[in-house]
C-alpha positions in Angstrom: 42.9 -30.9 2.5 42.6 -27.1 3.0 38.8 -27.4 3.2 39.1 -30.1 5.9 41.6 -28.0 7.9 39.2 -25.0 7.9 36.3 -27.2 8.9 38.4 -28.6 11.8 39.3 -25.1 12.8 35.5 -24.2 13.0 34.8 -27.4 14.9 37.5 -26.4 17.4 36.3 -22.9 17.8 32.7 -23.9 18.7 33.4 -27.3 20.3 32.0 -27.3 23.9 35.1 -29.1 25.2 37.6 -26.6 23.7 40.8 -26.7 25.6 44.2 -25.0 25.6 47.3 -27.0 24.7 48.4 -27.4 28.3 45.0 -28.9 29.2 45.0 -31.4 26.4 45.8 -34.9 27.5 49.3 -35.6 26.2 50.2 -38.9 24.6 52.6 -41.3 26.3 56.3 -40.2 26.2 57.2 -43.4 24.4 54.9 -45.1 21.8 56.3 -48.6 20.9 54.7 -48.6 17.5 56.7 -45.6 16.4 59.9 -47.6 16.8 58.5 -50.0 14.3 57.6 -47.2 12.0 61.3 -46.1 12.1 62.3 -49.7 11.4 60.0 -49.8 8.3 61.4 -46.5 7.1 65.0 -47.6 7.3 64.2 -51.0 5.7 62.6 -49.3 2.7 65.5 -46.9 2.2 68.1 -49.7 2.5 66.2 -51.9 0.1 66.0 -49.1 -2.5 69.7 -48.4 -2.2 70.8 -52.0 -2.1 69.3 -52.8 -5.6 72.0 -52.8 -8.3 70.7 -51.2 -11.4 72.8 -53.1 -13.9 71.5 -56.4 -12.7 67.9 -55.5 -13.7 66.7 -56.0 -17.3 63.2 -54.6 -16.7 63.3 -50.9 -15.9 59.7 -50.8 -14.6 60.2 -53.5 -12.1 63.4 -51.9 -11.0 61.7 -48.5 -10.6 58.9 -50.1 -8.6 61.1 -52.0 -6.2 63.7 -49.3 -6.0 60.9 -47.0 -4.8 62.1 -47.9 -1.3 63.8 -44.5 -1.4 60.4 -43.2 -0.5 61.1 -44.4 3.0 62.9 -41.0 3.4 59.4 -39.4 3.2 58.2 -41.7 6.0 61.1 -40.4 8.1 60.0 -36.9 7.3 56.3 -37.6 8.3 57.5 -39.2 11.5 59.9 -36.4 12.3 57.2 -33.8 11.7 54.8 -35.7 14.1 57.4 -36.1 16.9 59.0 -32.7 16.7 55.7 -30.8 16.5 54.4 -32.9 19.4 57.4 -32.1 21.5 57.1 -28.4 20.8 53.4 -28.3 21.5 53.9 -30.2 24.8 56.6 -27.7 26.0 55.0 -24.6 24.6 55.0 -21.8 27.2 57.7 -23.3 29.3 60.8 -21.3 30.2 63.1 -23.9 28.7 61.2 -24.3 25.4 64.1 -23.3 23.2 67.1 -24.6 25.2 65.5 -28.0 25.9 64.5 -28.6 22.3 67.8 -27.6 20.7 69.9 -29.4 23.4 68.1 -32.7 22.8 68.3 -32.3 19.0 72.0 -31.6 19.2 72.7 -34.5 21.5 70.8 -36.9 19.1 72.0 -35.7 15.7 75.4 -34.0 16.0 77.7 -36.7 17.4 77.2 -39.3 14.7 76.7 -36.8 11.9 79.9 -34.9 12.6 81.9 -38.1 13.3 81.2 -39.4 9.8 81.7 -36.0 8.1 85.1 -35.6 9.9 86.1 -39.2 9.0 85.3 -38.6 5.3 87.0 -35.2 5.4 90.1 -36.8 6.9 90.1 -39.6 4.3 89.6 -37.1 1.4 92.4 -34.7 2.4 95.0 -37.1 3.9 94.5 -40.5 2.3 93.0 -39.6 -1.2 94.9 -36.3 -1.4 91.9 -34.6 -2.9 90.8 -31.0 -2.3 87.0 -30.7 -3.0 86.0 -27.1 -3.7 82.9 -25.1 -4.7 79.7 -27.1 -4.3 81.6 -30.2 -3.4 83.4 -28.5 -0.5 83.1 -30.0 2.9 82.1 -26.7 4.3 78.6 -27.4 3.2 78.5 -30.5 5.3 80.0 -28.8 8.3 77.3 -26.2 8.0 74.5 -28.8 7.7 73.8 -27.6 4.2 74.8 -30.3 1.7 71.3 -30.2 0.2 71.8 -26.5 -0.6 75.1 -27.4 -2.4 73.4 -30.2 -4.3 70.5 -27.8 -5.3 72.9 -25.1 -6.6 74.9 -27.6 -8.5 71.7 -29.5 -9.5 73.6 -32.7 -9.2 74.8 -35.0 -6.4 78.0 -33.7 -4.8 81.4 -35.4 -5.0 83.8 -35.6 -2.1 85.4 -39.0 -1.7 86.3 -42.2 -3.6 86.0 -44.1 -0.3 82.9 -42.8 1.4 79.5 -41.5 0.1 77.7 -38.8 2.1 75.1 -37.7 -0.4 72.3 -39.2 1.6 73.0 -36.7 4.4 70.9 -34.2 2.4 67.8 -35.5 4.3 69.4 -34.8 7.7 70.1 -31.3 6.4 66.5 -30.8 5.5 65.4 -31.8 9.0 68.0 -29.5 10.7 66.8 -26.6 8.6 63.2 -27.5 9.6 64.3 -27.3 13.2 65.5 -23.7 12.7 62.1 -22.1 11.8 59.5 -24.6 12.9 59.9 -24.1 16.7 59.4 -20.3 16.1 56.1 -21.0 14.2 54.8 -23.5 16.8 55.7 -21.1 19.6 53.8 -18.1 18.3 51.0 -19.5 16.0 47.8 -20.5 17.7 47.3 -24.2 17.6 44.1 -24.1 15.5 45.8 -22.0 12.9 48.8 -24.3 12.9 46.5 -27.1 11.7 45.5 -25.0 8.7 49.1 -23.9 8.0 50.2 -27.6 7.9 47.5 -28.3 5.4 48.5 -25.4 3.2 52.2 -26.5 3.2 51.1 -30.0 2.0 48.9 -28.4 -0.6 51.5 -26.0 -2.1 54.6 -28.3 -2.0 54.0 -29.8 -5.4 53.6 -26.3 -6.9 56.9 -25.2 -5.2 58.7 -28.2 -6.8 57.4 -27.2 -10.2 58.4 -23.6 -9.6 61.9 -24.8 -8.6 62.1 -26.9 -11.8 61.3 -23.8 -13.8 64.1 -22.0 -12.1 66.5 -24.8 -12.9 65.2 -25.1 -16.5 64.7 -28.9 -16.1 62.1 -31.3 -15.0 62.5 -33.4 -11.8 65.6 -31.4 -10.9 67.9 -32.4 -8.0 67.0 -29.0 -6.4 63.3 -29.7 -6.3 64.2 -33.0 -4.5 66.5 -31.7 -1.8 65.5 -28.2 -0.9 63.7 -27.8 2.4 60.6 -25.9 1.1 60.2 -28.6 -1.6 60.0 -31.4 1.1 57.6 -29.7 3.4 54.7 -31.9 2.5 56.1 -34.9 4.5 57.1 -32.8 7.5 53.9 -30.8 7.4 51.7 -34.0 7.1 53.3 -35.4 10.2 53.0 -32.0 12.0 49.3 -32.0 11.0 48.8 -35.3 12.8 50.5 -34.0 15.9 48.2 -31.1 16.1 45.2 -33.2 15.1 45.7 -35.6 18.1 46.4 -32.9 20.6 43.2 -31.2 19.7 41.5 -34.6 20.0 40.0 -34.3 16.6 40.4 -38.1 16.1 36.9 -38.3 17.6 35.6 -36.9 14.3 37.5 -39.7 12.3 37.3 -42.8 14.6 39.9 -45.5 14.1 37.2 -48.0 13.4 35.9 -46.0 10.4 37.3 -46.8 6.9 38.1 -43.3 5.7 41.8 -43.4 6.6 42.2 -46.9 5.4 40.6 -46.0 2.1 43.0 -43.0 1.8 45.9 -45.2 2.7 45.0 -47.8 0.0 44.2 -45.3 -2.7 47.4 -43.3 -2.1 49.4 -46.6 -2.2 47.8 -47.5 -5.5 48.6 -44.0 -6.9 52.2 -44.3 -5.7 52.7 -47.7 -7.3 51.2 -46.4 -10.6 53.5 -43.4 -10.5 56.6 -45.5 -9.9 55.6 -47.9 -12.7 54.7 -45.3 -15.3 57.2 -42.6 -14.4 57.9 -40.3 -11.5 56.2 -36.9 -11.2 56.5 -34.0 -8.8 53.1 -35.0 -7.3 54.5 -38.3 -6.0 56.0 -36.7 -2.9 52.7 -35.3 -1.9 51.0 -38.6 -2.5 53.7 -40.3 -0.4 53.2 -37.8 2.4 49.5 -38.5 2.6 50.1 -42.3 2.3 52.6 -42.3 5.2 50.5 -39.9 7.3 47.6 -42.3 6.9 49.9 -45.2 7.8 51.1 -43.4 10.9 47.5 -42.6 11.9 46.6 -46.3 11.7 49.8 -47.2 13.7 48.6 -44.9 16.5 45.3 -46.8 16.8 44.4 -47.3 20.5 43.2 -50.8 19.8 46.1 -53.2 20.6 44.6 -55.7 18.1 44.6 -53.3 15.1 46.6 -54.8 12.2 48.9 -51.8 11.4 49.6 -51.2 15.1 50.5 -54.9 15.6 52.8 -54.7 12.5 54.6 -51.6 13.9 55.0 -53.2 17.3 56.7 -56.2 15.8 59.9 -57.0 17.8 62.2 -57.1 14.8 60.9 -53.8 13.3 61.2 -52.1 16.7 64.7 -53.4 17.1 65.7 -51.9 13.7 64.0 -48.7 14.7 66.2 -48.4 17.8 69.3 -48.4 15.5 67.7 -46.7 12.5 69.9 -43.6 12.7 73.1 -45.5 12.4 71.6 -47.9 9.8 70.6 -44.9 7.7 74.0 -43.2 8.0 76.1 -46.2 7.3 74.2 -48.0 4.6 75.0 -45.4 2.0 78.2 -44.1 3.5 79.9 -47.5 3.0 78.3 -48.1 -0.4 81.7 -48.4 -2.2 82.8 -50.9 0.5 79.7 -53.1 0.0 80.3 -53.0 -3.8 83.9 -54.1 -3.4 83.3 -56.7 -0.8 80.0 -58.2 -1.9 78.8 -57.0 -5.4 82.0 -57.7 -7.3 82.7 -60.9 -5.5 79.2 -62.2 -6.2 79.5 -61.3 -9.9 82.8 -63.1 -10.2 81.3 -66.2 -8.6 79.2 -66.8 -11.6 75.9 -66.9 -9.7 74.3 -64.5 -12.2 72.5 -61.2 -11.5 69.4 -62.8 -9.9 71.1 -64.7 -7.2 73.8 -62.1 -6.8 71.1 -59.5 -6.1 69.3 -61.8 -3.7 72.5 -62.4 -1.7 73.8 -58.9 -1.9 70.9 -57.4 0.1 71.4 -59.4 3.3 75.2 -59.1 3.0 75.1 -55.3 2.7 72.5 -55.2 5.4 74.7 -57.3 7.8 77.7 -55.0 7.3 75.5 -51.9 7.9 73.9 -53.5 11.0 77.2 -54.3 12.5 78.4 -50.7 12.1 75.1 -49.4 13.5 75.5 -51.5 16.6 79.0 -50.4 17.2 78.0 -46.8 16.7 75.1 -47.2 19.2 77.4 -48.5 22.0 80.4 -46.3 21.4 78.9 -43.0 20.2 75.1 -42.6 20.3 74.1 -44.2 23.6 76.5 -42.1 25.8 75.1 -38.9 24.4 71.5 -40.1 24.6 72.0 -40.6 28.4 72.8 -36.9 28.6 69.4 -36.1 27.2 67.8 -37.5 30.3 69.6 -35.1 32.6 67.7 -32.0 33.6 69.3 -28.6 32.9 
């Protein structure tokens, strides 16, 4: 990967059509296939979290199917691609900083702080609990629950009613938003490409280093700390720079190199889930999803991956993916009380109970996401369109 980045830098330096960022043709403001990518990501995550461990007798099949949690890495790749693209397209403008942070705040903060405040209110005034230390709500209010989880080296506890542990991934993205705009603003674009490749390359080593600090393998810290998850964000950022430098001409969509990478990485990921997780899995996943995203951006409307991502159902889910992600795990205890326990008591057995539990939990999550979209998210999204 590093060799490829250096080669691309040399090609850029000597290419006769070398252009500045402002001169590069920007991609359309809205790419329908990316909505489908969001839909796939949230489907994977929900599938992974809606599997009930005690209903599975074969641990390998459970580990393979429960690998939907890797959908979080697809969110990271997509976020890196979109955020870096936005930053590159506005680089040099007077409102570079204010416009970026204003739009991020309007998109992320309303729903995030609503669910945090609801859970805090429930914990203090309904459950009469006072979480302290690494379980304190101050970590959530500071967009740092992943730091608390890392220091504790275990998932945090805060409520018997709601579960907010999955918000660690939003914290990683918010922390990414703090330093990445600074890097994009001042690092020349061709060096940014090499930097992204380096971040992908060193992420596995940083996870091993973190495990050594925690004196355990596959630690929670190495899973949730931002520098340990940079391979996904950097892989997406690499693609954003790659397209804006028009380097796709060196790897045309009709060539098989990206498809081979996609298939090979998919095989390696499946093998890793089947035979036991390793710290290298996240890097494989970053490359796998980056390849998938590259194929989804194919300019040929008939391309298979692009057609998949432009599927109406997946795009629909992508529209509500933020709410689906927030609520599917937040209401985990409710889904268990309403659906899991009821299905078990019905005598259907674990197989049919699992088959029915997934759509029931999905339906409840979808209903909450639609309500959130109308009541909370959409009004703030309209503000994003107003000029400041």
